[in-house]
C-alpha positions as CSV (number, residue, x, y, z in Angstrom):
1,X,79.0,-67.4,-132.4
2,X,78.6,-65.4,-135.6
3,X,82.4,-65.5,-136.1
4,X,82.3,-69.3,-136.7
5,X,80.2,-68.9,-139.8
6,X,82.3,-66.3,-141.5
7,X,83.7,-67.0,-144.9
8,X,87.3,-68.0,-144.7
9,X,89.2,-67.3,-147.9
10,X,92.5,-69.0,-147.0
11,X,92.2,-72.8,-147.8
12,X,94.5,-73.9,-145.0
13,X,92.4,-72.0,-142.5
14,X,89.3,-73.5,-143.9
15,X,90.7,-77.0,-143.6
16,X,91.7,-76.3,-140.0
17,X,88.3,-75.0,-139.2
18,X,86.6,-78.1,-140.7
19,X,89.0,-80.4,-138.8
20,X,88.2,-78.5,-135.5
21,X,84.5,-78.9,-136.1
22,X,84.9,-82.7,-136.8
23,X,87.1,-83.1,-133.7
24,X,84.6,-81.3,-131.6
25,X,81.7,-83.7,-132.6
26,X,81.4,-86.8,-130.6
27,X,82.2,-89.9,-132.6
28,X,78.7,-91.4,-131.9
29,X,77.1,-88.4,-133.7
30,X,78.8,-89.4,-136.9
31,X,77.5,-93.0,-136.8
32,X,73.8,-92.2,-136.0
33,X,72.8,-92.0,-139.6
34,X,74.7,-95.1,-140.7
35,X,72.5,-98.2,-141.1
36,X,74.5,-101.3,-140.3
37,X,71.7,-103.8,-140.9
38,X,71.5,-105.3,-144.4
39,X,68.6,-104.2,-146.6
40,X,65.8,-106.7,-146.9
41,X,65.3,-107.4,-150.6
42,X,61.8,-106.5,-151.8
43,X,59.8,-108.6,-154.2
44,X,60.4,-107.8,-157.8
45,X,56.7,-107.3,-158.7
46,X,56.3,-105.0,-155.7
47,X,59.2,-102.8,-156.8
48,X,57.9,-102.8,-160.3
49,X,54.4,-101.6,-159.2
50,X,56.0,-99.0,-156.8
51,X,58.0,-97.6,-159.8
52,X,54.7,-97.0,-161.7
53,X,52.9,-95.7,-158.7
54,X,55.6,-93.1,-157.8
55,X,57.2,-92.2,-161.2
56,X,54.6,-93.3,-163.8
57,X,53.7,-89.8,-165.0
58,X,57.3,-88.5,-165.0
59,X,59.6,-91.3,-166.1
60,X,57.4,-94.1,-167.3
61,X,54.8,-92.3,-169.3
62,X,55.6,-94.3,-172.4
63,X,55.7,-97.7,-170.7
64,X,52.8,-100.0,-170.0
65,X,52.4,-101.6,-166.6
66,X,52.1,-105.4,-166.9
67,X,50.2,-107.7,-164.5
68,X,53.0,-110.2,-164.1
69,X,56.4,-108.5,-165.0
70,X,59.4,-110.6,-165.8
71,X,62.9,-109.6,-164.8
72,X,63.5,-108.4,-168.3
73,X,60.4,-106.1,-168.1
74,X,61.6,-104.8,-164.7
75,X,65.0,-104.0,-166.2
76,X,63.4,-101.9,-168.9
77,X,61.6,-99.9,-166.2
78,X,64.8,-99.6,-164.2
79,X,66.6,-98.2,-167.3
80,X,63.9,-95.6,-167.8
81,X,64.0,-94.6,-164.2
82,X,67.8,-94.1,-164.4
83,X,67.5,-92.0,-167.5
84,X,64.4,-89.9,-166.8
85,X,64.0,-90.0,-163.0
86,X,65.5,-88.1,-160.1
87,X,67.9,-89.4,-157.4
88,X,65.2,-91.3,-155.6
89,X,64.1,-92.9,-158.9
90,X,67.7,-94.0,-159.5
91,X,67.8,-95.6,-156.0
92,X,64.6,-97.5,-156.9
93,X,66.2,-98.6,-160.2
94,X,69.1,-100.0,-158.3
95,X,66.8,-101.9,-156.0
96,X,64.9,-103.3,-159.1
97,X,68.2,-104.4,-160.6
98,X,69.3,-106.1,-157.4
99,X,66.0,-107.9,-157.3
100,X,66.4,-109.0,-160.9
101,X,69.8,-110.4,-160.2
102,X,68.5,-112.3,-157.2
103,X,65.7,-113.7,-159.3
104,X,68.1,-115.2,-161.8
């Protein structure tokens, strides 16, 4: 068992080992993490408030939360999340941008 996790220096051997590992896995194991259902679009205001609740101190410290945000306000927040947030913040920014496009 320990031999399987040795470092392999030759790239062709490394590729062959990776192929062997993939071929040994059942095909259903690869698809278990894939979500085939379409995402349900969330409400723009809910996404806006979620951004402030989760990333207000880190990425939105210089922005003011508005009671009724417009799509333009939400896009400002999405841009700040992309620039100052982490990977999850970037995903939230993408959801906000999708909701803004749907609102137009």
